[in-house]
FIKOL-815150 format. One record per residue (C-alpha): residue in three letters; z, x, y. Coordinates in steps of 0.05 Angstrom, whole numbers, plus 5000, padded with zeros to 4 digits. Layout:
! FIKOL-815150
alaZXY ...
This chain:
! FIKOL-815150
unk486084911210 unk493385061187 unk497784421187 unk502284351250 unk508784751240 unk515484541267 unk518084931325 unk522985461308 unk530185221300 unk533885381364 unk540685611373 unk545185041385 unk545784801459 unk550485241496 unk550685801446 unk547186241494 unk548586291567 unk547386701628 unk542586751690 unk535686951664 unk530087221714 unk523187071690 unk517487441729 unk511786941725 unk504087181729 unk499886621753 unk498186181813 unk503185811856 unk500985151826 unk501885441757 unk508785701775 unk510785031804 unk508584661739 unk512485181699 unk518685071743 unk518584321738 unk518084321662 unk523884821656 unk528184411700 unk526283751665 unk527084011592 unk529884691583 unk535784581632 unk537383961592 unk537384331522 unk540984961551 unk545684771607 unk548885441606 unk542385821617 unk539785851688 unk532786071692 unk530086351761 unk522386401762 unk519786971807 unk512187091825 unk509987761803 unk508788181869 unk502688531886 unk502989271854 unk507288941797 unk506989471749 unk509390111792 unk514889611821 unk517189381750 unk517390121726 unk521890281786 unk525989651776 unk527289841705 unk529290551720 unk533990261774 unk537089791721 unk535289141759 unk528888921726 unk527288171707 unk529788001641 unk523487671615 unk516687891644 unk509487831624 unk504388351599 unk499488461544 unk497389021496 unk493589471545 unk498789351598 unk505489411560 unk504690081534 unk506890391602 unk513590031598 unk514290101522 unk512890851522 unk518590921571 unk523290581520 unk524189921565 unk521189401521 unk525289041465 unk522488991395 unk523588281381 unk521188321305 unk528788281284 unk529687661326 unk523087351297 unk525487501228 unk532087121239 unk529086521275 unk522586391252 unk520686161181 unk514086321143 unk511485631162 unk513485711236 unk509186321237 unk503085991207 unk502685581269 unk500686241309 unk493286511305 unk493787081255 unk489187551297 unk493687471360 unk500487501323 unk497988141288 unk496088471359 unk502888361385 unk505188991345 unk504089651382 unk502590331344 unk509790501351 unk511089891307 unk514889471357 unk513188751368 unk513088751443 unk514087971452 unk511287261438 unk504887011461 unk503886601524 unk496386381522 unk489886541496 unk483986841536 unk477787001499 unk471187311521 unk465686791518 unk458486801549 unk457886331607 unk450686141618 unk447085771677 unk443385211644 unk439085141710 unk436785881707 unk435285771633 unk430885181640 unk427485511701 unk425786101655 unk423685671597 unk429085971552 unk432885581503 unk440785601508 unk444286141468 unk446285961400 unk449086241340 unk442586591317 unk442687041380 unk443887811368 unk444588331416 unk437288461417 unk436387741439 unk441587811490 unk438388391522 unk431388121518 unk433187481552 unk437787811602 unk431588191629 unk427587531628 unk432787191671 unk433487741721 unk430187571789 unk428488101841 unk426587981915 unk423688701928 unk428689201914 unk434488681913 unk436688321851 unk437987611873 unk439887371800 unk442587861746 unk440787661677 unk447987871653 unk454788071677 unk458988461631 unk464288941661 unk463489491611 unk466589961660 unk473389581650 unk478489931607 unk479989281564 unk472689081558 unk468689681538 unk471089761465 unk468889121433 unk461589291435 unk462989911393 unk466389481345 unk460788981344 unk455989561331 unk459989771271 unk464690311301 unk471490401325 unk474190761386 unk479191141341 unk479791271267 unk482490691231 unk487791111194 unk489091661243 unk491291431319 unk490192131344 unk482392181324 unk477691881375 unk471491651342 unk467791321402 unk462891921393 unk459891661327 unk452391481322 unk454090741323 unk458590801381 unk452791161419 unk448390581401 unk453390121436 unk454490531496 unk447090581505 unk445789831495 unk450089761561 unk447390351598 unk439990161584 unk440989461606 unk444589671669 unk440690261694 unk433890251664 unk432689531658 unk436789341717 unk438488681684 unk445588741676 unk450088751740 unk451989401772 unk459289431802 unk457289741870 unk452289201882 unk456888591868 unk460688591935 unk462489081993 unk464789711957 unk464289371892 unk471689361875 unk473188651898 unk467888211866 unk469987531840 unk465687431774 unk467086671776 unk464886581849 unk458786981834 unk456986591776 unk458185921816 unk453386151869 unk447986331819 unk448387091821 unk448887111743 unk444586771694 unk449587001640 unk456787261649 unk460787511588 unk467587361613 unk474086971601 unk475386261583 unk478185861643 unk475785161638 unk480084911697 unk478685461742 unk471385451730 unk470884681744 unk474584771807 unk470385361830 unk463485101808 unk464684421836 unk458284171794 unk453784561840 unk450384851777 unk449584621704 unk452685101656 unk455885201590 unk459785651544 unk457085991478 unk459986471430 unk458087201454 unk452087431407 unk453687791343 unk452788531344 unk448888931292 unk455188971248 unk459588321270 unk461487851321 unk467488201363 unk470588021430 unk477288131466 unk482187611450 unk488087731495 unk495487841478 unk498287581542 unk505287421526 unk512887401547 unk516788081540 unk524388221538 unk526688781579 unk530489261534 unk536589331581 unk537388611595 unk544688361601 unk542787681573 unk538687791516 unk540487171472 unk538986741536 unk532787091549 unk530587011476 unk531786281479 unk527286231538 unk521786601508 unk522086161445 unk521985541486 unk515885811525 unk512085981461 unk513885301434 unk508984681423 unk511784281477 unk511984801534 unk504985001508 unk501984271518 unk505284271587 unk501684901604 unk495384641581 unk495984051628 unk497084521684 unk492385111670 unk487384861619 unk488385541584 unk488085571508 unk494985471477 unk497785941423 unk499285471371 unk494485081319 unk499184491332 unk497884491407 unk490484641402 unk489383931370 unk491183651441 unk487584181483 unk480383891490 unk483083201506 unk487183431562 unk481583851590 unk476783271591 unk481682791621 unk482983301681 unk475383481691 unk470483011655 unk464583431671 unk467383931622 unk464683481567 unk457683831578 unk459884561573 unk461484621500 unk468784691504 unk468984711424 unk467585471424 unk474985571440 unk477885251381 unk472585481335 unk473886191352 unk480886141338 unk478985861270 unk473586391258 unk478386911279 unk473687421307 unk477187551373 unk482288121375 unk484488761408 unk482089481401 unk485390041361 unk490890401401 unk491691121408 unk498091521391 unk498991641470 unk494991031494 unk496791101568 unk494791851565 unk488191681529 unk486791201584 unk487691701638 unk481892101607 unk477491511588 unk477491051652 unk474191601698 unk469191701646 unk467390961642 unk466790971718 unk462191561716 unk457491291668 unk457590541688 unk459490511761 unk456591141790 unk450891201738 unk445991801728 unk450492041665 unk447991991596 unk452491671543 unk452292331506 unk457992521556 unk463092091516 unk462292611462 unk465593111508 unk470992581526 unk472692391451 unk474293141441 unk478693111503 unk482492501481 unk483192761409 unk485793431433 unk490793101479 unk492892601425 unk494493221378 unk497493651432 unk504893801422 
């Protein structure tokens, strides 16, 4: 682990001023924790900067685009790679790379995780912001279900063949009804489908050509088929339309807590999971099994973004640096339990989690810091016009993995459509 780096040197107190609007994504409890820490610390350091924290509204993205066009958007908002392109493609996101070069030293930057820092740069080459926290996809497993089935817990020797075989063994049916799915993995999700392709040795697009879709390669077909077969032929991987009502409003955490999933490949939320599970089941985290080529999962780029047309750029940047600093990150861990974005704050993370929820001692929290050190999480390759590629690909994901009945060879047609769209004038 790199040595703890000092926080970036801030501008002298009072050098920046203005009223900054920060649009916050998170629960009301999380927002209150952020607001209190800001008042107690940031306000003391920067008395001439007034920060108002606003909860992100329902339908946030459309409303944010409208506010940007109308000239009254929040100065700092929160986004991530898959989400931010819709704002960046409209020229509404400030490239903070020049500010980073001015205010951060090489040693400062070593305190961030290299894979996450790298993924804050879009295909347009702009650095869209600073990290807020880390979410990583791990495999949650129900220890009680494993014990009942006589299966040993997942370990680092598991491959995707092992994964699929045990998902089938862990699936329980009552007549035609699945009462316990062996595995939940939302392959239909735009930000989740791609890393199986990477794990199998492929890429969604050519590494050197952001107009060429390659999710039609032989290895990509193997990855697509792994999920399709496990879901539709083996009926061991959860089907969205059977999860809740119309299938759109399922809660994977609640379904795991109530025993519907023996395994779930999903995010890393220690506090939220402790609250939801309430010790009703014995459970744990493991690294998601390695694919035929490598271990790969989504590691998020949730971060703070500066609106390009803000009138208080200097003040907004001071706020962002503060939020991405070690002290605020440790406060955020105390409130949320989420992984911090700095190695120097990571050292305190597990202790804070266990103090808040002692039962987390039994769930293998160590996978979080270990994944940061191993560096296998990350983001997908982005297309030249990523939002337009998404418009073509999302309905295809729904057709194959939500509606069903469509072979994965369908993605060959979709890959051609994407490439044609990317190369169109």
